[in-house]
C-alpha positions as CSV (number, residue, x, y, z in Angstrom):
1,M,-39.1,54.7,38.2
2,A,-35.6,55.4,36.0
3,P,-36.1,56.1,32.4
4,I,-35.2,53.0,29.8
5,L,-34.8,55.9,27.6
6,E,-33.7,59.3,27.6
7,L,-33.0,61.4,24.8
8,R,-30.6,65.1,25.9
9,A,-30.5,67.7,23.6
10,L,-31.2,65.9,20.7
11,K,-30.8,67.5,17.3
12,A,-31.6,65.3,13.9
13,F,-31.1,66.1,10.3
14,Y,-31.9,65.5,6.6
15,G,-29.2,66.7,5.2
16,Q,-28.5,70.1,6.0
17,S,-32.0,70.6,7.3
18,E,-32.2,70.2,11.2
19,V,-35.6,69.2,12.1
20,L,-35.4,68.2,15.5
21,H,-33.6,71.7,17.6
22,G,-32.8,69.9,21.2
23,I,-35.5,68.0,22.5
24,D,-35.6,66.3,25.8
25,I,-37.5,63.2,26.0
26,A,-37.6,60.4,28.6
27,V,-39.7,57.0,28.8
28,E,-39.8,55.2,32.3
29,D,-38.9,51.3,32.1
30,G,-41.7,49.0,32.1
31,G,-44.5,52.2,30.8
32,M,-45.8,53.8,27.7
33,T,-44.7,57.2,26.7
34,V,-46.7,59.4,23.4
35,L,-45.2,61.7,21.2
36,L,-48.4,63.7,20.0
37,G,-48.3,66.4,17.5
38,A,-49.2,67.8,13.8
39,N,-47.9,66.1,10.4
40,G,-44.5,66.9,10.3
41,A,-43.7,67.9,13.5
42,G,-40.9,65.4,13.9
43,K,-42.4,62.5,15.5
44,T,-40.9,60.0,13.1
45,T,-38.2,61.4,13.1
46,T,-37.1,61.5,16.5
47,L,-37.9,57.2,16.1
48,R,-35.4,57.0,13.5
49,A,-33.4,58.9,15.4
50,I,-33.4,56.7,18.2
51,C,-32.8,53.6,15.9
52,G,-30.2,55.4,13.9
53,M,-31.7,56.1,10.9
54,V,-30.9,59.6,10.4
55,R,-27.9,61.7,11.4
56,S,-28.4,63.2,15.0
57,E,-26.6,65.4,17.5
58,G,-27.1,65.2,21.4
59,E,-27.4,62.2,23.1
60,I,-29.8,59.0,23.6
61,V,-29.4,56.6,26.0
62,F,-31.0,53.3,26.3
63,A,-30.9,50.9,29.6
64,G,-27.4,53.2,30.6
65,E,-25.5,52.7,26.8
66,R,-25.4,55.5,24.4
67,L,-27.3,54.7,21.2
68,D,-26.6,57.5,19.2
69,R,-23.4,56.6,16.7
70,R,-24.5,53.2,16.5
71,A,-25.2,51.2,13.3
72,T,-29.3,50.6,13.0
73,E,-28.2,46.3,13.7
74,A,-26.2,47.2,16.7
75,I,-29.6,49.3,18.1
76,A,-32.0,46.4,17.5
77,A,-29.7,44.3,19.1
78,L,-29.5,45.7,22.4
79,G,-33.3,45.7,22.5
80,V,-34.9,48.3,20.8
81,A,-37.7,47.1,18.5
82,H,-39.1,49.2,15.8
83,V,-42.3,49.2,13.8
84,P,-42.6,52.0,11.1
85,E,-45.2,53.8,9.7
86,G,-46.8,51.5,7.1
87,R,-46.0,47.6,8.7
88,G,-43.4,47.1,6.6
89,T,-43.8,43.5,6.6
90,F,-42.2,41.2,4.1
91,I,-45.5,40.5,1.8
92,G,-44.2,38.0,-0.3
93,L,-43.5,35.3,2.8
94,S,-46.0,33.6,5.3
95,V,-46.5,35.1,8.2
96,E,-44.6,32.4,10.1
97,E,-42.0,33.4,8.0
98,N,-41.9,37.0,8.7
99,L,-42.0,35.7,12.7
100,R,-38.9,33.5,12.0
101,L,-37.0,36.8,10.6
102,G,-38.1,38.7,13.4
103,G,-36.7,36.2,16.0
104,Y,-33.2,34.8,13.9
105,L,-31.8,35.7,16.7
106,R,-33.5,34.2,19.5
107,G,-31.9,30.8,19.1
108,K,-33.6,28.0,20.8
109,A,-36.3,30.5,22.0
110,Q,-37.4,31.3,18.5
111,H,-40.3,28.8,18.7
112,E,-41.4,29.7,22.1
113,T,-41.5,33.0,21.7
114,M,-43.8,32.5,18.3
115,Q,-46.1,30.7,20.3
116,R,-46.1,33.2,22.7
117,M,-47.3,35.6,19.7
118,Y,-49.4,33.2,18.6
119,G,-50.7,33.4,22.0
120,Y,-51.5,37.3,21.8
121,F,-52.7,37.7,18.5
122,P,-54.4,34.1,17.0
123,I,-55.3,35.4,14.4
124,L,-51.9,34.9,13.2
125,A,-52.0,31.2,13.9
126,Q,-54.9,30.8,11.5
127,R,-53.3,32.6,9.1
128,R,-49.7,31.3,9.4
129,R,-49.2,29.7,6.3
130,Q,-50.8,32.7,4.5
131,Q,-48.5,34.7,2.5
132,A,-48.3,38.5,4.4
133,G,-49.5,40.5,1.4
134,A,-53.0,38.8,1.5
135,L,-53.7,39.7,5.3
136,S,-56.4,42.5,5.7
137,G,-54.9,46.1,7.0
138,G,-55.0,45.3,11.0
139,E,-53.8,41.8,10.3
140,Q,-50.7,43.0,8.8
141,Q,-49.9,45.6,11.6
142,M,-50.6,42.5,14.2
143,L,-48.0,40.6,12.1
144,A,-45.8,43.7,12.0
145,I,-46.0,44.3,15.8
146,A,-45.5,40.7,16.4
147,R,-42.7,40.3,14.3
148,A,-41.2,43.3,16.3
149,L,-42.0,41.8,19.6
150,M,-40.0,38.4,18.0
151,M,-36.8,40.1,19.4
152,A,-37.8,39.7,22.9
153,P,-37.3,43.8,23.3
154,R,-37.4,46.1,26.2
155,L,-39.1,49.0,23.9
156,L,-41.1,48.9,21.3
157,V,-40.9,52.0,19.2
158,L,-44.4,51.9,17.3
159,D,-45.3,55.0,14.6
160,E,-48.8,55.1,14.0
161,P,-49.7,51.3,14.7
162,S,-53.6,53.4,13.6
163,F,-53.2,54.1,10.6
164,G,-55.5,53.3,8.0
165,L,-57.4,50.7,10.3
166,A,-61.2,50.6,11.7
167,P,-61.7,52.0,14.8
168,R,-62.5,48.7,16.3
169,I,-59.2,47.0,14.7
170,V,-57.4,50.1,16.2
171,E,-59.1,49.5,19.5
172,D,-58.0,45.5,19.5
173,I,-54.3,46.1,18.8
174,F,-54.1,48.7,21.4
175,A,-55.7,46.4,24.5
176,I,-53.4,43.7,22.7
177,V,-50.3,46.1,23.2
178,E,-51.0,47.2,26.4
179,R,-51.4,43.4,27.6
180,I,-47.9,42.9,26.4
181,R,-46.5,45.8,28.5
182,R,-47.6,44.6,31.2
183,E,-47.1,40.7,31.3
184,Q,-43.6,41.2,29.5
185,H,-42.6,44.2,30.9
186,V,-42.1,45.8,27.5
187,S,-41.7,49.7,27.9
188,V,-43.4,51.5,24.9
189,L,-42.9,54.9,22.7
190,L,-45.9,55.4,20.9
191,V,-46.5,57.8,17.8
192,E,-50.3,58.3,17.3
193,Q,-52.6,60.6,15.4
194,N,-55.6,59.0,17.7
195,A,-54.5,61.5,20.5
196,S,-57.5,60.7,22.7
197,L,-57.2,56.4,22.5
198,A,-52.8,57.3,23.5
199,L,-53.7,59.4,26.3
200,E,-55.8,57.0,27.8
201,L,-53.4,54.2,27.8
202,A,-50.0,56.2,28.4
203,D,-48.3,57.0,31.3
204,H,-46.3,60.2,30.1
205,A,-47.1,62.5,27.1
206,Y,-45.2,64.8,25.1
207,L,-46.5,67.6,22.8
208,I,-43.9,68.4,19.4
209,E,-44.4,71.0,17.0
210,T,-42.0,72.0,14.4
211,G,-39.1,70.3,15.7
212,Y,-39.4,71.1,19.5
213,V,-41.2,70.0,22.7
214,V,-43.9,72.3,23.9
215,A,-45.7,70.8,25.9
216,S,-44.6,67.5,28.4
217,G,-46.5,65.8,31.2
218,S,-48.2,62.8,32.4
219,A,-50.8,61.8,30.1
220,A,-53.9,62.8,32.3
221,A,-52.7,66.6,32.4
222,L,-51.9,66.7,28.8
223,A,-55.7,65.2,28.3
224,G,-56.8,68.1,30.7
225,D,-55.1,70.6,29.0
226,P,-58.2,72.6,27.5
227,Q,-55.7,73.9,24.6
228,I,-54.6,70.1,23.7
229,R,-58.2,69.4,24.2
230,R,-59.2,71.7,21.2
231,S,-56.6,71.3,19.2
232,Y,-55.6,67.4,19.3
233,L,-58.8,65.5,21.0
234,G,-61.2,67.5,19.3
235,Y,-63.3,69.0,21.9
């Protein structure tokens, strides 16, 4: 398949500090790509650069459109939904209010989209009147993903969705994401510390170290690489 997202010679900066050093990454249309690497390698910065949240150089091409130099809200309107590390829900609002905020551009389609999200995440339907801050960590992560999907995006960018969650909850969330990817044809770019689980689900993988891509290929190939197994999979 042709890529829906391509990063070409992408550099990213915090102030004058260069954090990404000309990386090339692609996400296939309808596929799932995972970024692996140690803390501080540049994975989160890559996602922020895609979404216009940090200064960047190089090309970011999404569905034939250049994203670099666009405002974050314009990138979201083109169909890129970002779920940041730490979830970022509005804890003082109810579950349903959070979802409505996510789908405010959907107009008449908002109600139908919300019902679809409740189908994917039944626990959110049960908690729809509850404040987001009173949800469990797993429920808040589900809400963050559902809110992003209320935009009906073509690309879902997920940053550490398993952070702080029990393994069973993580498996449930990833199973739902995989189902949504298949049924809604949503491409996924994932940053994830649970490398073993991520490589099982992803089509392609990139290993980032200190702002450089040092390995890339099919997820199966990287999972079978002895050095990557020792460093990231623990065996």
